TORKOL-4160 file (C-alpha; in steps of 0.2 Angstrom, whole numbers, padded with zeros to 4 digits, m for minus):
262
<pt num="1" X="0453" Y="0716" Z="0392"/>
<pt num="2" X="0442" Y="0717" Z="0407"/>
<pt num="3" X="0434" Y="0700" Z="0413"/>
<pt num="4" X="0415" Y="0704" Z="0415"/>
<pt num="5" X="0400" Y="0696" Z="0422"/>
<pt num="6" X="0382" Y="0698" Z="0426"/>
<pt num="7" X="0371" Y="0693" Z="0441"/>
<pt num="8" X="0353" Y="0687" Z="0438"/>
<pt num="9" X="0341" Y="0689" Z="0452"/>
<pt num="10" X="0323" Y="0690" Z="0443"/>
<pt num="11" X="0312" Y="0677" Z="0438"/>
<pt num="12" X="0317" Y="0678" Z="0420"/>
<pt num="13" X="0325" Y="0667" Z="0406"/>
<pt num="14" X="0339" Y="0676" Z="0398"/>
<pt num="15" X="0345" Y="0672" Z="0381"/>
<pt num="16" X="0361" Y="0662" Z="0386"/>
<pt num="17" X="0366" Y="0658" Z="0369"/>
<pt num="18" X="0367" Y="0677" Z="0365"/>
<pt num="19" X="0377" Y="0680" Z="0382"/>
<pt num="20" X="0390" Y="0667" Z="0377"/>
<pt num="21" X="0391" Y="0673" Z="0359"/>
<pt num="22" X="0407" Y="0677" Z="0351"/>
<pt num="23" X="0405" Y="0696" Z="0351"/>
<pt num="24" X="0401" Y="0696" Z="0370"/>
<pt num="25" X="0416" Y="0684" Z="0373"/>
<pt num="26" X="0427" Y="0696" Z="0363"/>
<pt num="27" X="0420" Y="0710" Z="0374"/>
<pt num="28" X="0425" Y="0701" Z="0390"/>
<pt num="29" X="0409" Y="0693" Z="0396"/>
<pt num="30" X="0415" Y="0678" Z="0405"/>
<pt num="31" X="0403" Y="0674" Z="0420"/>
<pt num="32" X="0386" Y="0675" Z="0427"/>
<pt num="33" X="0380" Y="0673" Z="0445"/>
<pt num="34" X="0362" Y="0667" Z="0448"/>
<pt num="35" X="0351" Y="0670" Z="0463"/>
<pt num="36" X="0345" Y="0653" Z="0470"/>
<pt num="37" X="0333" Y="0659" Z="0483"/>
<pt num="38" X="0328" Y="0670" Z="0497"/>
<pt num="39" X="0327" Y="0666" Z="0516"/>
<pt num="40" X="0319" Y="0648" Z="0516"/>
<pt num="41" X="0312" Y="0650" Z="0498"/>
<pt num="42" X="0320" Y="0642" Z="0483"/>
<pt num="43" X="0317" Y="0651" Z="0467"/>
<pt num="44" X="0308" Y="0639" Z="0456"/>
<pt num="45" X="0316" Y="0646" Z="0440"/>
<pt num="46" X="0334" Y="0643" Z="0446"/>
<pt num="47" X="0338" Y="0625" Z="0441"/>
<pt num="48" X="0332" Y="0627" Z="0423"/>
<pt num="49" X="0340" Y="0644" Z="0421"/>
<pt num="50" X="0357" Y="0637" Z="0428"/>
<pt num="51" X="0356" Y="0622" Z="0417"/>
<pt num="52" X="0352" Y="0631" Z="0401"/>
<pt num="53" X="0366" Y="0643" Z="0405"/>
<pt num="54" X="0379" Y="0629" Z="0407"/>
<pt num="55" X="0373" Y="0620" Z="0392"/>
<pt num="56" X="0374" Y="0636" Z="0381"/>
<pt num="57" X="0392" Y="0638" Z="0386"/>
<pt num="58" X="0397" Y="0622" Z="0379"/>
<pt num="59" X="0415" Y="0617" Z="0378"/>
<pt num="60" X="0420" Y="0634" Z="0385"/>
<pt num="61" X="0412" Y="0630" Z="0402"/>
<pt num="62" X="0426" Y="0629" Z="0415"/>
<pt num="63" X="0439" Y="0637" Z="0403"/>
<pt num="64" X="0432" Y="0654" Z="0398"/>
<pt num="65" X="0414" Y="0653" Z="0404"/>
<pt num="66" X="0409" Y="0651" Z="0422"/>
<pt num="67" X="0393" Y="0651" Z="0433"/>
<pt num="68" X="0391" Y="0656" Z="0451"/>
<pt num="69" X="0376" Y="0655" Z="0464"/>
<pt num="70" X="0371" Y="0666" Z="0478"/>
<pt num="71" X="0358" Y="0666" Z="0492"/>
<pt num="72" X="0349" Y="0681" Z="0500"/>
<pt num="73" X="0348" Y="0677" Z="0519"/>
<pt num="74" X="0335" Y="0684" Z="0531"/>
<pt num="75" X="0341" Y="0689" Z="0548"/>
<pt num="76" X="0329" Y="0702" Z="0555"/>
<pt num="77" X="0318" Y="0700" Z="0569"/>
<pt num="78" X="0307" Y="0685" Z="0568"/>
<pt num="79" X="0318" Y="0678" Z="0553"/>
<pt num="80" X="0321" Y="0659" Z="0552"/>
<pt num="81" X="0337" Y="0652" Z="0559"/>
<pt num="82" X="0353" Y="0648" Z="0549"/>
<pt num="83" X="0349" Y="0630" Z="0547"/>
<pt num="84" X="0332" Y="0633" Z="0540"/>
<pt num="85" X="0340" Y="0644" Z="0526"/>
<pt num="86" X="0355" Y="0634" Z="0523"/>
<pt num="87" X="0346" Y="0618" Z="0519"/>
<pt num="88" X="0336" Y="0625" Z="0504"/>
<pt num="89" X="0352" Y="0633" Z="0498"/>
<pt num="90" X="0361" Y="0617" Z="0498"/>
<pt num="91" X="0347" Y="0608" Z="0490"/>
<pt num="92" X="0348" Y="0621" Z="0475"/>
<pt num="93" X="0366" Y="0618" Z="0474"/>
<pt num="94" X="0364" Y="0599" Z="0473"/>
<pt num="95" X="0350" Y="0601" Z="0461"/>
<pt num="96" X="0363" Y="0608" Z="0448"/>
<pt num="97" X="0378" Y="0597" Z="0453"/>
<pt num="98" X="0387" Y="0612" Z="0460"/>
<pt num="99" X="0405" Y="0609" Z="0461"/>
<pt num="100" X="0405" Y="0594" Z="0450"/>
<pt num="101" X="0407" Y="0601" Z="0432"/>
<pt num="102" X="0422" Y="0612" Z="0433"/>
<pt num="103" X="0415" Y="0629" Z="0429"/>
<pt num="104" X="0406" Y="0634" Z="0446"/>
<pt num="105" X="0413" Y="0649" Z="0456"/>
<pt num="106" X="0413" Y="0650" Z="0474"/>
<pt num="107" X="0395" Y="0651" Z="0481"/>
<pt num="108" X="0390" Y="0667" Z="0489"/>
<pt num="109" X="0378" Y="0675" Z="0501"/>
<pt num="110" X="0371" Y="0692" Z="0497"/>
<pt num="111" X="0370" Y="0702" Z="0514"/>
<pt num="112" X="0359" Y="0717" Z="0512"/>
<pt num="113" X="0347" Y="0727" Z="0522"/>
<pt num="114" X="0335" Y="0736" Z="0510"/>
<pt num="115" X="0325" Y="0750" Z="0518"/>
<pt num="116" X="0308" Y="0744" Z="0524"/>
<pt num="117" X="0314" Y="0726" Z="0525"/>
<pt num="118" X="0315" Y="0716" Z="0541"/>
<pt num="119" X="0334" Y="0714" Z="0538"/>
<pt num="120" X="0335" Y="0733" Z="0540"/>
<pt num="121" X="0330" Y="0730" Z="0558"/>
<pt num="122" X="0343" Y="0717" Z="0562"/>
<pt num="123" X="0357" Y="0720" Z="0574"/>
<pt num="124" X="0375" Y="0715" Z="0571"/>
<pt num="125" X="0373" Y="0700" Z="0582"/>
<pt num="126" X="0358" Y="0694" Z="0572"/>
<pt num="127" X="0367" Y="0696" Z="0555"/>
<pt num="128" X="0382" Y="0686" Z="0561"/>
<pt num="129" X="0371" Y="0673" Z="0570"/>
<pt num="130" X="0362" Y="0669" Z="0553"/>
<pt num="131" X="0376" Y="0671" Z="0540"/>
<pt num="132" X="0391" Y="0664" Z="0549"/>
<pt num="133" X="0385" Y="0646" Z="0550"/>
<pt num="134" X="0380" Y="0647" Z="0532"/>
<pt num="135" X="0397" Y="0653" Z="0526"/>
<pt num="136" X="0405" Y="0640" Z="0537"/>
<pt num="137" X="0395" Y="0626" Z="0529"/>
<pt num="138" X="0399" Y="0632" Z="0512"/>
<pt num="139" X="0417" Y="0633" Z="0515"/>
<pt num="140" X="0417" Y="0615" Z="0523"/>
<pt num="141" X="0409" Y="0609" Z="0507"/>
<pt num="142" X="0417" Y="0619" Z="0493"/>
<pt num="143" X="0433" Y="0626" Z="0501"/>
<pt num="144" X="0428" Y="0644" Z="0499"/>
<pt num="145" X="0413" Y="0656" Z="0501"/>
<pt num="146" X="0410" Y="0673" Z="0495"/>
<pt num="147" X="0402" Y="0688" Z="0504"/>
<pt num="148" X="0392" Y="0701" Z="0494"/>
<pt num="149" X="0388" Y="0717" Z="0503"/>
<pt num="150" X="0396" Y="0732" Z="0512"/>
<pt num="151" X="0383" Y="0743" Z="0520"/>
<pt num="152" X="0379" Y="0731" Z="0534"/>
<pt num="153" X="0396" Y="0734" Z="0542"/>
<pt num="154" X="0389" Y="0749" Z="0550"/>
<pt num="155" X="0382" Y="0736" Z="0562"/>
<pt num="156" X="0395" Y="0722" Z="0562"/>
<pt num="157" X="0412" Y="0722" Z="0569"/>
<pt num="158" X="0424" Y="0729" Z="0556"/>
<pt num="159" X="0436" Y="0715" Z="0560"/>
<pt num="160" X="0423" Y="0702" Z="0556"/>
<pt num="161" X="0423" Y="0692" Z="0539"/>
<pt num="162" X="0407" Y="0682" Z="0545"/>
<pt num="163" X="0416" Y="0666" Z="0540"/>
<pt num="164" X="0418" Y="0670" Z="0522"/>
<pt num="165" X="0435" Y="0671" Z="0514"/>
<pt num="166" X="0432" Y="0681" Z="0498"/>
<pt num="167" X="0422" Y="0697" Z="0495"/>
<pt num="168" X="0411" Y="0703" Z="0481"/>
<pt num="169" X="0411" Y="0722" Z="0482"/>
<pt num="170" X="0396" Y="0732" Z="0477"/>
<pt num="171" X="0402" Y="0750" Z="0473"/>
<pt num="172" X="0393" Y="0759" Z="0459"/>
<pt num="173" X="0406" Y="0772" Z="0457"/>
<pt num="174" X="0418" Y="0777" Z="0444"/>
<pt num="175" X="0432" Y="0768" Z="0453"/>
<pt num="176" X="0430" Y="0754" Z="0465"/>
<pt num="177" X="0429" Y="0760" Z="0483"/>
<pt num="178" X="0437" Y="0748" Z="0495"/>
<pt num="179" X="0427" Y="0738" Z="0507"/>
<pt num="180" X="0424" Y="0749" Z="0523"/>
<pt num="181" X="0433" Y="0736" Z="0534"/>
<pt num="182" X="0450" Y="0729" Z="0537"/>
<pt num="183" X="0442" Y="0711" Z="0537"/>
<pt num="184" X="0443" Y="0713" Z="0518"/>
<pt num="185" X="0460" Y="0718" Z="0511"/>
<pt num="186" X="0460" Y="0722" Z="0493"/>
<pt num="187" X="0468" Y="0706" Z="0487"/>
<pt num="188" X="0453" Y="0696" Z="0495"/>
<pt num="189" X="0440" Y="0707" Z="0485"/>
<pt num="190" X="0440" Y="0697" Z="0469"/>
<pt num="191" X="0423" Y="0704" Z="0461"/>
<pt num="192" X="0417" Y="0722" Z="0460"/>
<pt num="193" X="0399" Y="0725" Z="0455"/>
<pt num="194" X="0401" Y="0742" Z="0447"/>
<pt num="195" X="0383" Y="0746" Z="0440"/>
<pt num="196" X="0366" Y="0740" Z="0439"/>
<pt num="197" X="0348" Y="0747" Z="0439"/>
<pt num="198" X="0344" Y="0759" Z="0447"/>
<pt num="199" X="0363" Y="0764" Z="0449"/>
<pt num="200" X="0371" Y="0772" Z="0433"/>
<pt num="201" X="0387" Y="0765" Z="0425"/>
<pt num="202" X="0400" Y="0778" Z="0430"/>
<pt num="203" X="0415" Y="0767" Z="0423"/>
<pt num="204" X="0422" Y="0764" Z="0406"/>
<pt num="205" X="0416" Y="0746" Z="0407"/>
<pt num="206" X="0400" Y="0741" Z="0396"/>
<pt num="207" X="0383" Y="0743" Z="0404"/>
<pt num="208" X="0377" Y="0727" Z="0398"/>
<pt num="209" X="0381" Y="0712" Z="0387"/>
<pt num="210" X="0377" Y="0714" Z="0368"/>
<pt num="211" X="0359" Y="0709" Z="0365"/>
<pt num="212" X="0354" Y="0710" Z="0384"/>
<pt num="213" X="0345" Y="0724" Z="0393"/>
<pt num="214" X="0354" Y="0734" Z="0407"/>
<pt num="215" X="0357" Y="0722" Z="0422"/>
<pt num="216" X="0369" Y="0721" Z="0437"/>
<pt num="217" X="0386" Y="0720" Z="0430"/>
<pt num="218" X="0403" Y="0715" Z="0438"/>
<pt num="219" X="0421" Y="0714" Z="0434"/>
<pt num="220" X="0433" Y="0701" Z="0440"/>
<pt num="221" X="0450" Y="0708" Z="0447"/>
<pt num="222" X="0461" Y="0696" Z="0438"/>
<pt num="223" X="0467" Y="0700" Z="0420"/>
<pt num="224" X="0462" Y="0684" Z="0410"/>
<pt num="225" X="0448" Y="0671" Z="0410"/>
<pt num="226" X="0461" Y="0658" Z="0413"/>
<pt num="227" X="0465" Y="0666" Z="0430"/>
<pt num="228" X="0447" Y="0665" Z="0435"/>
<pt num="229" X="0449" Y="0647" Z="0435"/>
<pt num="230" X="0457" Y="0649" Z="0452"/>
<pt num="231" X="0439" Y="0654" Z="0459"/>
<pt num="232" X="0431" Y="0638" Z="0454"/>
<pt num="233" X="0422" Y="0628" Z="0468"/>
<pt num="234" X="0424" Y="0609" Z="0469"/>
<pt num="235" X="0415" Y="0598" Z="0481"/>
<pt num="236" X="0428" Y="0593" Z="0494"/>
<pt num="237" X="0422" Y="0575" Z="0494"/>
<pt num="238" X="0426" Y="0573" Z="0476"/>
<pt num="239" X="0444" Y="0572" Z="0468"/>
<pt num="240" X="0446" Y="0582" Z="0453"/>
<pt num="241" X="0463" Y="0583" Z="0443"/>
<pt num="242" X="0476" Y="0595" Z="0448"/>
<pt num="243" X="0493" Y="0595" Z="0457"/>
<pt num="244" X="0496" Y="0590" Z="0474"/>
<pt num="245" X="0498" Y="0608" Z="0481"/>
<pt num="246" X="0481" Y="0615" Z="0474"/>
<pt num="247" X="0489" Y="0632" Z="0474"/>
<pt num="248" X="0486" Y="0645" Z="0460"/>
<pt num="249" X="0492" Y="0663" Z="0459"/>
<pt num="250" X="0479" Y="0676" Z="0455"/>
<pt num="251" X="0489" Y="0688" Z="0445"/>
<pt num="252" X="0481" Y="0706" Z="0446"/>
<pt num="253" X="0474" Y="0703" Z="0463"/>
<pt num="254" X="0491" Y="0697" Z="0469"/>
<pt num="255" X="0482" Y="0684" Z="0480"/>
<pt num="256" X="0489" Y="0666" Z="0483"/>
<pt num="257" X="0473" Y="0656" Z="0485"/>
<pt num="258" X="0474" Y="0638" Z="0491"/>
<pt num="259" X="0461" Y="0628" Z="0483"/>
<pt num="260" X="0453" Y="0614" Z="0494"/>
<pt num="261" X="0447" Y="0602" Z="0481"/>
<pt num="262" X="0460" Y="0589" Z="0483"/>
């Protein structure tokens, strides 16, 4: 069974009880990733939405139900610097106790350059100067950080992972197209976004959870929900149970991930 998830980026209040319901669980719906903000702006709905999602997951949280967070950085001409964007992101993470509850996934940045936006005018150097310090700060705090995006690699060195160590690959195709760069070998691309408006679903995976409208949908590259526990983010200044090695094997992705929470 595929391990499926959604990413939520609008000012909306989904029915989280419906998302975590048994029929969706049996269909593979296991995780949700919420947008926390954009540039220097924190989304006001994020904290309530995240907490409601976690509460609705109940005892499944951290076992077969997981939540992630991402930020949309601005890096075009005139954009604020990385520090000005990092601080509100960290404030949002702190406001929900990110990394303290055992069900949070690696935090991410959504690196995109929509046509007509200032991001579309950014050079590769500007993209790297903004996003790399944020990824490095996330890794220092949580051990790992995840990069979403691919088209920007037309402007950034193909050997540059920008300081992230896990990739979330947007590829609205019938089969996943690998990231267009050697910086991201297949075993480091743990999530695949396979569909979402306005892009049609060309796969055999479901278009949306039961009882939800079509939305951005993703699949985890492992085979079981228990394997997804290897993607959990922990505050590095906290000690959470586990063995002394902190090593977990990600089955289908064939990746040996060294967790840094101990």
